[in-house]
C-alpha positions in Angstrom: -7.3 5.6 -27.9 -7.4 8.8 -25.9 -10.5 7.8 -24.0 -9.0 4.4 -23.0 -6.0 6.3 -21.5 -8.3 8.4 -19.4 -10.1 5.3 -18.1 -6.8 3.6 -17.2 -5.6 6.7 -15.3 -8.9 7.0 -13.5 -8.8 3.3 -12.5 -5.3 3.3 -11.0 -5.9 6.7 -9.3 -9.1 5.4 -7.8 -7.4 2.3 -6.5 -4.5 4.1 -5.0 -6.8 6.8 -3.5 -9.0 4.1 -1.9 -6.1 2.2 -0.5 -4.7 5.4 1.2 -8.1 6.3 2.6 -9.9 3.1 3.4 -10.5 2.3 7.1 -7.5 0.6 8.7 -9.5 -2.6 9.4 -10.2 -3.0 5.6 -6.6 -2.5 4.6 -5.3 -6.0 5.5 -8.1 -7.6 3.3 -7.0 -6.1 0.0 -5.0 -8.0 -2.6 -5.1 -8.2 -6.4 -7.8 -10.8 -6.4 -10.1 -8.9 -3.9 -9.7 -5.6 -5.8 -10.4 -7.3 -9.1 -13.5 -8.9 -7.7 -14.8 -5.6 -6.4 -14.2 -4.0 -9.8 -15.7 -7.0 -11.6 -12.5 -7.5 -13.6 -10.2 -10.5 -14.1 -7.1 -10.1 -11.8 -4.7 -10.4 -14.8 -6.5 -7.6 -16.7 -6.6 -5.4 -13.7 -2.9 -6.0 -13.0 -1.9 -5.3 -16.6 -3.9 -2.1 -16.7 -2.6 -0.9 -13.4 1.0 -1.6 -14.4 0.7 0.1 -17.7 -0.5 3.3 -16.0 1.7 3.4 -12.9 4.9 1.7 -14.2 4.7 -0.5 -11.1 2.7 -3.6 -10.4 -0.5 -3.5 -8.4 1.0 -5.9 -5.9 4.1 -3.7 -5.4 2.0 -0.5 -4.9 -0.4 -2.3 -2.6 2.6 -3.6 -0.5 4.1 -0.1 -0.3 0.9 1.5 0.7 0.2 -1.1 3.4 3.7 -0.6 4.9 3.6 3.2 4.6 0.2 3.3 6.3 1.4 1.0 9.1 4.4 3.3 9.7 2.1 6.3 9.5 -0.1 4.8 12.2 2.9 4.3 14.4 3.8 8.0 13.8 0.4 9.2 14.6 0.2 6.8 17.6 -3.1 5.3 16.4 -1.6 1.9 17.2 0.4 1.1 20.2 3.1 -1.1 18.8 4.8 -2.4 15.7 2.9 -5.7 16.2 -0.5 -3.8 16.0 0.6 -1.8 13.0 1.7 -5.1 11.3 -1.7 -6.6 12.0 -3.6 -3.7 10.6 -1.5 -3.8 7.4 -2.1 -7.6 7.2 1.4 -8.8 8.0 2.1 -11.6 10.5 5.8 -12.2 9.9 7.8 -9.6 11.8 11.0 -10.4 9.9 9.4 -9.9 6.6 7.7 -6.7 7.7 11.0 -5.4 9.1 12.6 -6.2 5.7 9.9 -4.2 3.9 10.2 -1.2 6.2 13.9 -1.2 5.9 13.6 -1.3 2.1 11.2 1.7 2.1 12.6 3.8 4.9 16.2 2.6 5.4 15.7 1.5 9.0 13.9 -1.1 11.1 10.4 0.0 12.5 11.8 0.2 16.0 14.7 2.5 14.9 12.6 5.0 12.8 12.6 8.5 14.1 8.8 8.9 13.7 8.9 12.6 14.4 11.1 13.2 11.4 10.8 10.5 8.8 7.6 8.6 8.2 7.1 9.0 4.4 8.6 6.3 2.3 11.6 6.8 0.0 9.9 4.8 -2.7 7.6 7.7 -3.8 4.2 6.0 -3.3 1.7 8.8 -2.9 -2.0 9.1 -2.3 
């Protein structure tokens, strides 16, 4: 039982670490299915193992990391606009993206004080 726990922890940590550090052009391509395929696991098995370890679903963590990285890119000025940041994170719908940013940061992307506040309130960490 102890060894299984170590493997689960290592798996979820590996996924989160990869999502935080992968090249921006890869970020938009990730979803539960693509991660499961890369790990040669069934998506349901991966999702259950991830949720058991993190206390959050893989989809929720993936969404939070994508949005946080998009805002971080705006902060670091590696993208020139909210539209570019959305594209890198894999979002096309500005209204939905604004809703996600507002949920995580308490403000719309255009209203964020990027010099002060670019880490999410939700506690997602790399």
